MITIVEX-122924 format. One record per residue (C-alpha): x, y, z. Coordinates in steps of 0.001 Angstrom, whole numbers. Layout:
N
         u         v         w
         X         Y         Z
...
***
This chain:
792
         u         v         w
     -3419     15650     49410
     -4855     15030     45830
     -7545     12526     46063
     -6726      9943     43255
     -9401      7504     43650
    -11518      9046     40589
    -10550      9137     37366
     -8645     12483     36722
     -7145     14385     33936
     -3051     14917     33403
     -3512     17520     35862
     -5693     15712     38642
     -8596     17602     37304
    -12394     16087     36732
    -13676     14990     33247
    -16759     16894     32459
    -17796     14173     29439
    -20036     11951     31781
    -21675      9548     29247
    -22532      8768     25423
    -25720      7152     24056
    -25505      6030     20276
    -28735      5102     18632
    -28437      3095     15335
    -31203      3155     12770
    -30125      1018      9523
    -32559       924      6462
    -31542     -1774      4239
    -27931      -639      3648
    -28042      3080      4694
    -27208      4180      8278
    -28342      6904     10143
    -26783      7556     13864
    -27622      9616     16545
    -25205     10349     19324
    -25785     12170     22632
    -23038     13505     24370
    -23628     14502     28027
    -21493     16623     30076
    -21834     17818     33579
    -19144     20629     35355
    -19109     19584     38935
    -16511     22314     39540
    -16874     25651     41108
    -15502     27461     38101
    -16811     27415     34336
    -14934     25260     31839
    -14374     24260     28332
    -14452     20497     27213
    -12734     19429     24211
    -12929     15687     22713
    -11367     14486     19894
    -13036     11324     18598
    -13185      9307     15270
    -15992      8713     12995
    -16161      6799      9848
    -14539      8339      6818
    -17406      8573      4865
    -20274      9523      6893
    -22116     12686      6053
    -22587     14681      9536
    -25455     16501      9233
    -27090     17646     12490
    -25475     18911     15746
    -27646     20716     18348
    -26957     21389     21986
    -29247     21254     25113
    -28574     23464     28136
    -31181     23491     30706
    -34396     24065     28889
    -32751     26075     26264
    -32418     23865     22914
    -30013     25185     20585
    -29380     23937     16683
    -26138     24746     15065
    -25541     25734     11534
    -23174     25017      9198
    -20469     27970      8217
    -17264     28495      6602
    -14318     26800      9267
    -12729     30171     10136
    -15878     32215     10528
    -17037     29238     12838
    -13904     29410     14871
    -13803     33182     15248
    -17656     33027     16353
    -17122     30303     18768
    -14075     32482     20329
    -15598     35481     20345
    -18691     33857     22279
    -16453     32597     24748
    -14789     35896     25186
    -18078     37535     25848
    -19089     34955     28214
    -21404     33088     26269
    -22083     29602     25696
    -20578     28026     22438
    -20438     24800     20676
    -18095     24083     17902
    -17587     20913     15617
    -15009     20323     13045
    -13387     17994     11078
     -9683     17543     10993
     -7933     19184      8066
     -5778     15891      7583
     -8503     13414      7741
    -12006     13019      7617
    -12442     10657     10022
    -11297     12428     13026
    -13504     15230     14509
    -13377     17811     17622
    -15980     18691     19660
    -15685     21694     21725
    -18088     22948     24518
    -17471     26279     25741
    -18250     28206     29253
    -19994     25592     30762
    -21156     27208     34153
    -20480     25517     37506
    -22957     22775     38026
    -24437     23278     34664
    -25074     19917     32326
    -25275     20252     28683
    -26551     17356     26184
    -24957     17454     22597
    -26587     15677     19812
    -24802     14888     16755
    -26199     13030     13621
    -24587     11441     10763
    -25501      9258      7736
    -23582      6606      6273
    -23632      3438      3617
    -22953        19      4743
    -20146     -1778      3083
    -21062     -5273      1688
    -18394     -8046      3169
    -17425    -11358      1605
    -20166    -13466      3122
    -22863    -10795      2019
    -23034     -9064      5491
    -23379     -5750      5789
    -20809     -3684      7929
    -21321      -815     10328
    -18645       213     12820
    -18799      2806     15435
    -15184      3642     16208
    -14769      4036     19899
    -10980      3718     19695
     -8703      6835     18147
     -5227      5527     18125
     -2076      8049     17854
     -1723      8855     13729
      2052      8841     12828
      3153     12271     10989
      5843     12162      8670
      9290     13514      9361
      9490     16746      8477
      5745     17482      8285
      4708     21025      9731
      1103     19802     10896
       840     17786     13660
     -2620     17754     13763
     -3540     14401     14275
      -764     12862     16635
     -3059     11969     19451
     -2149     10132     22749
     -4931      8683     24301
     -5721      6559     27820
     -6176      2846     28054
     -9327      2026     26334
    -10989       512     29447
    -10272      3239     31724
    -12262      6127     29792
    -14019      7859     32538
    -17275      7903     30385
    -20068      5209     29938
    -21396      4007     26186
    -24727      2869     25626
    -25758      1683     22252
    -28970       432     20506
    -29329      -619     16761
    -32654      -625     14878
    -32962     -2762     11718
    -35063     -2723      8964
    -35519     -3803      5362
    -37881     -5535      3037
    -36180     -8429      3405
    -36001    -10568      6714
    -33372     -9772      9032
    -31776    -13424      9702
    -29075    -12525     12072
    -27043     -9817     13608
    -23319    -10606     14811
    -20829     -8541     16885
    -17148     -8503     17923
    -18904     -7052     21385
    -21482     -8833     23644
    -25015     -8336     22489
    -28318     -8911     24142
    -30387    -11338     22101
    -31888     -9806     18952
    -35567     -8643     19079
    -37711     -9065     15796
    -40523     -6158     16161
    -42822     -8183     13748
    -43984    -11281     12387
    -42068    -11630      8633
    -38848    -10706     10657
    -38191     -7198      8589
    -37673     -5371     11655
    -35463     -6206     14830
    -33966     -4377     17508
    -30433     -5208     19235
    -28624     -3637     22062
    -24757     -3998     23422
    -24732     -6131     26702
    -24437     -4584     30032
    -20541     -3856     31071
    -19686     -2801     27240
    -15746     -1637     27827
    -13850      1294     25343
    -11352     -1649     24484
    -12557     -1873     20634
    -14697      -568     17875
    -18408     -1473     18315
    -18741     -3477     14912
    -22073     -4882     13798
    -22641     -7365     11030
    -26187     -7611      9565
    -27366    -10223      7476
    -30523    -10260      5655
    -32091    -13496      4403
    -32162    -13105       775
    -29464    -11768     -1709
    -28694     -8061     -2064
    -31243     -7033     -5109
    -30759     -3758     -7205
    -32655     -1138     -5791
    -33204      2613     -6483
    -34594      5167     -3955
    -36464      8271     -5093
    -36527     10986     -2443
    -38108     14318     -2231
    -36384     17567     -2234
    -36876     19902       732
    -40135     22042       421
    -37965     25056      1678
    -35350     24616      -869
    -34794     26600     -3884
    -35970     24255     -7028
    -32972     23483     -9337
    -30707     22986     -6406
    -29264     19915     -4885
    -31385     20351     -1675
    -34898     21595     -3515
    -34575     18704     -6126
    -35608     15007     -6258
    -32433     12727     -5556
    -32176      9029     -6713
    -29869      6609     -5204
    -29034      3250     -7194
    -27537       826     -5847
    -26585     -2192     -8349
    -24884     -5606     -7509
    -23641     -7058    -10810
    -23170    -10722    -11382
    -20689    -11743    -13978
    -21117    -15113    -16221
    -20110    -18190    -14530
    -17919    -18824    -17661
    -15986    -15527    -16855
    -15200    -16129    -13321
    -14165    -19595    -13672
    -11033    -18402    -15823
     -9048    -16263    -13468
     -6013    -14588    -15091
     -2586    -15811    -14807
      -875    -12666    -15633
      -390     -9414    -13569
      2305     -7425    -11889
      1470     -8027     -7932
      2927     -5321     -5385
      2421     -6354     -1644
      3153     -3073       464
      3494     -4379      4322
      3242     -1819      7445
      6289     -2652      9449
      6088       174     11874
      6470      -209     15609
      2189      -353     16119
      1977     -3811     13924
      3587     -5652     17277
       321     -5130     18922
     -1982     -8386     19354
     -4039     -8699     16298
     -7110     -9096     19046
     -7819     -9106     22776
     -8681    -13037     22442
     -5494    -13545     20020
     -2732    -11756     22229
       -54    -14391     20569
      -804    -13266     17284
       520     -9914     16530
      -790     -7723     13358
      2843     -8270     11563
      2742    -12462     12237
      -483    -12562     10582
       503    -10247      7663
      3432    -12319      6972
      1534    -15802      7081
      -954    -13858      4794
      1662    -13043      2410
      3037    -16710      2445
      -654    -17914      1222
      -476    -14760     -1406
      2833    -15979     -3001
      1804    -19355     -3264
     -1260    -18379     -4898
       258    -16462     -7746
       515    -18196    -11417
      3851    -19007    -12693
      4678    -16294    -15335
      3211    -13289    -13339
      5264    -10561    -11961
      5739     -9408     -8085
      7618     -7530     -5514
      7348     -6946     -1926
      7949     -3168        70
      7782     -3220      3428
      7711       476      5212
      8299      2628      8516
      9959      5430      9119
     12122      4350      5800
     10964      1687      3042
     12571     -1465      1675
     11802     -3763     -1452
     12997     -7320     -1610
     13600     -6655     -5628
     14726     -3401     -7129
     12057     -4013     -9415
      9200     -6326     -9526
     10278     -9807    -10929
      9084    -12998    -12666
      7264    -15339    -10276
      9115    -18412    -10335
     10673    -21005     -7830
     13958    -19315     -7300
     12086    -15571     -7077
      9365    -17310     -5036
     11858    -18804     -2464
     13923    -15803     -2093
     10966    -13372     -1398
      9763    -16098      1699
     13021    -16417      3216
     13212    -12418      3553
      9526    -12341      4568
     10398    -14675      7487
     12972    -12348      8742
     10895     -9317      8737
      9685     -7799     12062
      7598     -4692     13033
     11016     -2565     13602
     10937       470     10767
      9372      2509     13225
      7002      5155     12126
      4178      5191      9369
      5333      6884      6441
      3517      5124      3451
      3844      7681       832
      7392      7374       -57
      6994      3461      -945
      4042      4718     -3086
      5715      7205     -4830
      8594      4669     -5447
      6268      2179     -6698
      4382      4800     -9423
      7903      5599    -10846
      8483      2218    -11941
      7277      1640    -15544
      4274      -744    -15761
      5225     -4151    -16978
      3543     -4406    -21062
       247     -7331    -20504
       697     -7286    -16928
     -1733     -5278    -14943
      -386     -3703    -11654
     -2244     -4730     -8603
     -1234     -3185     -5513
     -1949     -5057     -1867
     -1527     -2244      1173
     -1197     -3796      4608
     -1612     -1453      7387
     -2939      -454     10626
     -3858      2687      9128
     -2362      5269     11612
     -1011      8148      9006
     -1624     11992      9512
     -1300     12739      6036
     -4344     10560      5018
     -5449     13216      2323
     -1750     13392       895
     -1635      9339       183
     -5015      9314     -1239
     -4434     12086     -3431
     -1214     10216     -5051
     -3040      7210     -5514
     -5973      9070     -7336
     -3039     10824     -9557
     -1930      7029    -10437
     -5397      5300    -10696
     -4990      4712    -14294
     -2125      2539    -14194
     -2955       -22    -11241
     -5594     -1279     -8994
     -5284     -1046     -5168
     -6693     -3451     -2706
     -6336     -1803      1005
     -6460     -3806      4382
     -7052     -2232      7519
     -5337     -4009     10495
     -7007     -3785     14194
     -9006     -1735     16054
     -8688      2027     15318
     -7460      2013     11471
     -8433      4948      9975
    -11287      4068      7679
    -10657      7365      5661
     -7220      5737      4469
     -8347      2258      4098
    -11644      3373      2021
     -9869      6037       293
     -7032      3775     -1123
     -9626      1414     -2370
    -11695      4149     -3755
     -9702      6175     -5464
     -7655      3019     -6701
    -10421      1009     -8207
     -9898     -1426     -5919
    -11671     -2906     -2584
    -11189     -2364       911
    -11030     -4998      3879
    -10942     -4416      7645
     -9293     -7126     10006
    -10825     -6364     13526
    -12075     -8515     16559
    -11500    -12103     15684
    -11400    -11805     12197
     -8898    -13816     10175
     -7063    -11924      7831
     -6405    -14433      5212
    -10004    -15267      3816
    -10481    -11438      3094
     -7246    -10961      1697
     -7746    -14018      -704
    -11127    -12726     -1218
     -9463     -9798     -2776
     -6901    -11691     -4646
     -9602    -13259     -6634
    -11428     -9846     -7033
     -7936     -9052     -8510
     -7542    -11805    -10979
    -10895    -11424    -12035
    -11305     -9888    -15645
    -10718     -6067    -15594
    -14272     -4626    -16069
    -13336     -1627    -18947
    -15424       730    -20684
    -18025      1537    -17914
    -20655      4091    -18407
    -24135      4996    -17029
    -27301      6073    -19246
    -30566      6765    -18181
    -33678      6612    -20050
    -36107      8884    -18427
    -39614     10604    -19535
    -39615     13202    -21572
    -38706     16501    -19892
    -36754     14926    -16693
    -33298     14579    -16970
    -30593     13257    -14117
    -27146     15125    -13168
    -25005     12440    -11710
    -23358     13484     -8554
    -21147     10678     -8197
    -17736      9960     -9275
    -17207      8139    -12247
    -17415      4128    -11762
    -13737      2841    -12142
    -14132      -487    -10742
    -17065     -3284    -10728
    -16773     -6614     -9123
    -18716     -9710     -8560
    -21478     -9283     -6086
    -20147     -6007     -4886
    -22334     -2810     -4456
    -21995      -165     -7039
    -23665      3294     -5789
    -24696      6147     -8056
    -26361      9584     -6878
    -28263     11568     -9221
    -30218     14639     -8885
    -33513     14638    -11209
    -34591     18190    -12856
    -37883     18694    -14410
    -41621     18113    -14479
    -42383     14364    -13327
    -45475     12128    -13144
    -44928     10342    -10244
    -46778      7318    -11749
    -43698      7151    -14566
    -40795      4818    -14701
    -37180      5541    -15136
    -34415      3104    -16223
    -30559      3393    -15449
    -28460      1203    -17125
    -24518       708    -16491
    -22512      -550    -19452
    -19142     -2259    -19534
    -16816     -4888    -21132
    -15962     -7665    -19553
    -13264    -10088    -20836
    -13520     -8673    -24364
    -17615     -8994    -24132
    -20254     -6313    -23770
    -22324     -6604    -20814
    -24920     -3907    -18863
    -26828     -4200    -16016
    -29931     -2138    -15992
    -32720     -1085    -13192
    -36056       111    -13611
    -37543      2287    -11143
    -40545      4597    -10374
    -40359      8113     -9954
    -42614      8426     -6815
    -40557      9376     -3974
    -40315      7085     -1269
    -41922      7886      2043
    -40034      8217      5384
    -36648      8684      4092
    -36501     12287      5442
    -33147     13684      3800
    -31166     10783      4038
    -30828     10463       167
    -29823     13960      -148
    -27254     14305      2632
    -25256     11236      1319
    -25186     12510     -2451
    -24299     15946      -856
    -21667     14230       829
    -20436     12531     -2132
    -20149     15558     -4282
    -18348     17196     -1339
    -15535     14654     -1278
    -15532     14901     -5055
    -15009     18829     -4777
    -12270     18418     -1779
    -10264     15913     -4469
    -10735     18474     -6864
     -9528     21691     -4763
     -6601     19707     -3526
     -5439     18874     -7170
     -5918     22448     -7863
     -3692     24182     -5332
     -1342     26302     -6086
     -3496     27747     -8858
     -5066     30330     -6882
     -8341     29212     -7720
    -11123     29985     -5014
    -13978     28756     -7339
    -13756     25232     -6026
    -13816     26179     -2535
    -16536     28472     -3094
    -18824     26384     -4335
    -17847     23689     -1781
    -18592     25890      1253
    -22104     26918      -337
    -22908     23040      -923
    -21620     22177      2694
    -23992     25320      3727
    -26836     24487      1463
    -27086     20724      2750
    -26620     20818      6361
    -23301     18464      5893
    -20037     19297      7111
    -16765     19544      5026
    -13190     20179      5444
    -13854     23709      4746
    -16924     23905      7364
    -17867     23433     10687
    -20785     23485     13030
    -21331     26551     15277
    -23869     27140     17896
    -24103     30010     20165
    -26593     30486     23017
    -27595     33511     22976
    -30201     33331     25568
    -27919     32360     28527
    -28694     35547     30150
    -25837     36790     32370
    -22528     36494     30752
    -20577     33530     32496
    -17630     35138     34895
    -14663     34181     36362
    -11721     32521     34041
    -12354     29551     32011
    -10543     26289     32230
    -10233     23736     29837
    -10888     20436     30115
     -9516     17811     27565
    -11318     15029     27329
     -9395     11202     27280
     -9842      9497     23931
    -10134      5414     24020
     -7007      4220     22688
     -5875       299     22161
     -2031       583     22591
     -2536      2026     25835
     -4827      -669     26950
     -2765     -3383     25854
       569     -1995     27445
     -1360     -1717     30748
     -2433     -5383     30473
       868     -6605     29741
      2494     -4582     32615
      -432     -6741     34853
     -1861     -3810     35660
     -5532     -5009     35063
     -7428     -3902     38230
     -7585     -2476     41575
     -6932       883     42294
     -2967      1680     41390
     -4378       668     38093
     -6897      3450     38027
     -4215      5974     39545
     -1718      5245     37734
     -3674      5297     34502
     -5858      8508     35084
     -2848     10294     34762
     -2378      9400     30956
     -2298     12670     28970
     -5456     13763     27199
     -6231     14653     23827
     -4674     18531     23961
     -6551     20782     21294
     -5518     24029     19782
     -8680     25965     18708
     -6543     27852     15866
     -4731     25041     14141
     -6771     21905     15191
     -3708     20783     16869
     -3731     17508     18981
      -470     16349     20885
       592     14748     24432
      1329     16938     26933
      3971     14394     29299
      4303     10865     29356
      2918      8778     32255
      4862      7903     35176
      3159      5509     37778
      4074      4610     41466
      5162       899     40091
      7849      2534     37972
      6288      1517     34835
      7135      4892     32784
      6197      5895     29306
      3124      3685     28921
      1997      5756     26140
      4936      5839     24419
      3952      5219     20621
      4791      1890     19385
      5754      3904     15974
      8696      4713     17825
     10324      1398     17653
     13414       887     15583
     15647     -1527     14308
     17143     -3898     17070
     14552     -3481     19498
     12985     -6667     20739
     10288     -8441     19070
      7939    -11167     20321
      8656    -14741     19148
      7006    -15905     16393
      3762    -18126     17045
      4345    -21619     15697
      2287    -22189     12256
      -334    -24753     12253
      -606    -27588      9928
     -2493    -25866      6900
       417    -23055      6870
      3093    -26036      7351
      1379    -27658      4259
      1067    -24551      2153
      4741    -23298      2737
      5974    -26908      1401
      4238    -25970     -2110
      6378    -25192     -4907
      5831    -22281     -7047
      4429    -24217     -9826
      1889    -26027     -7745
      3483    -29490     -6787
      4740    -30870     -3603
      7602    -32835     -2746
      7630    -36434     -1210
      9699    -35839      2013
      9747    -36020      5679
      8279    -31986      6137
      5126    -33256      3798
      4659    -35994      5691
      4770    -34107      9220
      2269    -32002      7968
       185    -34901      6954
       274    -36331     10420
      2301    -39028      9264
      5720    -40725      9003
      7535    -40695      6087
      7695    -44736      6263
      3869    -44416      5799
      3576    -41901      3021
      6001    -44125       927
      4797    -47326      1777
      1365    -46274       320
      2258    -44805     -2785
      1035    -47025     -5897
      4310    -48306     -7850
      4053    -46562    -11177
      3249    -42994     -9794
      6227    -40527     -9527
      6378    -39108     -5761
      5927    -35526     -6895
      2295    -36780     -8205
      1809    -38508     -5111
      2776    -35896     -2843
       675    -33543     -4542
     -2595    -35557     -4582
     -2206    -36384      -790
     -1784    -32586       -93
     -5051    -31932     -2073
     -6689    -34742      -602
     -5777    -33556      2872
     -7008    -29800      1992
    -10314    -31060      1020
    -10717    -33847      3605
     -9798    -31314      6479
     -9776    -27843      6003
    -13313    -27370      3719
    -14082    -24644      6577
    -11554    -22296      5399
    -11258    -23523      1888
    -11282    -19609       466
     -7490    -19711      1939
     -6282    -22332      -216
     -8556    -22710     -3098
     -6225    -20417     -5495
     -2918    -22696     -4522
     -4769    -26058     -5150
     -6305    -24847     -8147
     -2755    -24345     -9263
     -1966    -27860     -8084
     -4694    -29444     -9859
     -3551    -27608    -13041
      -118    -28998    -12632
     -1320    -32665    -12050
     -3520    -32364    -15287
      -363    -31034    -17371
      1505    -34422    -15889
      -872    -36455    -17395
       221    -39200    -14814
     -1234    -42763    -14725
     -3309    -44205    -11865
     -4408    -41264    -10729
     -7779    -42770     -9655
     -5573    -45570     -7526
     -3865    -42514     -6110
     -6478    -40937     -4924
     -7934    -43932     -3313
     -4826    -45055     -1805
     -4643    -41448      -447
     -8217    -41823      1253
     -7173    -44672      2703
     -3698    -43360      4281
     -5462    -39872      5537
     -8854    -41520      6462
    -10995    -39596      3790
    -13208    -40261      1396
    -12646    -37008     -1013
    -13768    -37876     -4353
    -11369    -37489     -7769
    -13739    -34838     -9253
    -13563    -32418     -6314
     -9884    -31987     -6250
    -10319    -31073     -9851
     -7884    -33268    -11796
***
């Protein structure tokens, strides 16, 4: 009889991955991550362990090594097919080998193969990457360690199913995770927050510029590990010069110094206060089956789709009269509310809201490419800049194809993207925004979607920054070669990064200057930064690796756009850069072979596929009441692990889970849900959304029973308090504004734009007795809001 008390693979076999240790080091806004994966073969035969896992899509993977017994092997970067052949040859000859490669379809998925681990042997794998941390709306820096790899939907008819992953319930992954972070900055660290439980923050010096934090004991693999790091002072422009590698040839990227420039442009308040009232706003909503998943573990009644619909309500109410809009939704097919974008008015807004209310996550898979193609085929409307808002849980298999399409059409629009829930593809969400000249946001854990989306709407309404150029003022004989793609978008307070290779003779005491010039609302503006050419100390090669990663991604895009022209030049240049810098790419892989292992390993090689944490399987088992106990372990231990094909990087499920309690097909992808499937009931809206839903397109409210109810009053109370000379719409609108300012200031960013629209409508009415109305409204609602605060 098979012993089912331990955690096993689908074939009832032990899992050789025992633990993962992650050390994070953050220096200002750059993170270095070192992960150690510990394997142990407790079987009586040699095994090959395969682990497919997510990494941040913009990470520069720069080190891979293995320690077996007392032998330490450092991997080399080689052309991918060559690395695969060396790995297969090593296994065939009985040698130990280790292979790390990026998925061909998405740069945020990697596979690690540990080959020919002898019986009783242990191996320790060390993986290192560097990445920049994104700036959040509240000036926090976001780091995310993706622990969850959800199934990626591959469009129908696609020949490659490389990222179709089925995975085990996240809390049942049979290996442990330890995580610690060390933060250092010229500025004091004020706090570190996380969606996971942390031990108290420990300061390492008296001025609090260095700190350490660890995950609390007992962390489960049921969510990504997200850290938000806050410094006491606002972000400042910086330039870090890093010396080249002594062993590298001068004139090459790794041999010359590289500078990383971080700019945080500040726009004049007069420009920021004049938000655009025109534009074509196209909202693209994911209605695939996976959007039925709860938004977080703590909000199981709130699904991703219901949250997205509430957000659409706020967006539609915040638009200005005279702009244009449309709403697309997609799954295995796509729909649009209007044949083409229509002018925003009361009639079109109400029609759209009625259709949004009926939307459910019932369109099957996640095929985002076709709706984007349809949108781009529509002619742009003169003097109405197109702004695209994409909401998705980011589970697509053709990430690179989608990003390439956005880049191809970047000149005609800006794209703002929103990754919803655990496991959303950072490569897709960041790629859409980066190539579309917009801004990316991630909504995970206890995050509220609405404030993040409204911040992006504010960005979209800011005057577009045009004619962006970068110029350098350097000492004679020194020149800068910019490695970054051209800056296509600049937003208030958001970081702009520039990497450049410095060549020529430098005096370390000398200074350089970089200037970013642009046109803002018709006015020429510029930001400049002076910096010393003396290289910083203790940065290692971090800046070089980030610069190499940036250049590699640019070359990959260029290669994909040139395909079909039989031009191998870009690929050759890309492979050379990847090998020289030691940073992996889609055309290269890390390969390590233990040639000193003595005798060849005898016996047939058994493959062991390491289960990957999956948010969906976790939610399904929980909903089935399978939260604890031996039956839970037995049932979920049999979930099919990720399956790996070394030739084509193919991941697929082998069979569906069946349990002794007859709860079958737990791992079936939510993206198989089609029309007519049962959907959870939408939770009742709170008072804020009730009030917002009653606002008219031009900005005013009607005085009726629904408004009274939203304000917590009876119709009679609201009618009686109205000053006699004032019409009902003016009175209702003033009451709504007082209620928002009096009771909802904690979420002001969610309603500020629609309140500005209401105040603008009131000013146009030039109504009498406004001061008297404000006083009467304060008395009725029990508030003390000043008239000036309402903007009227």
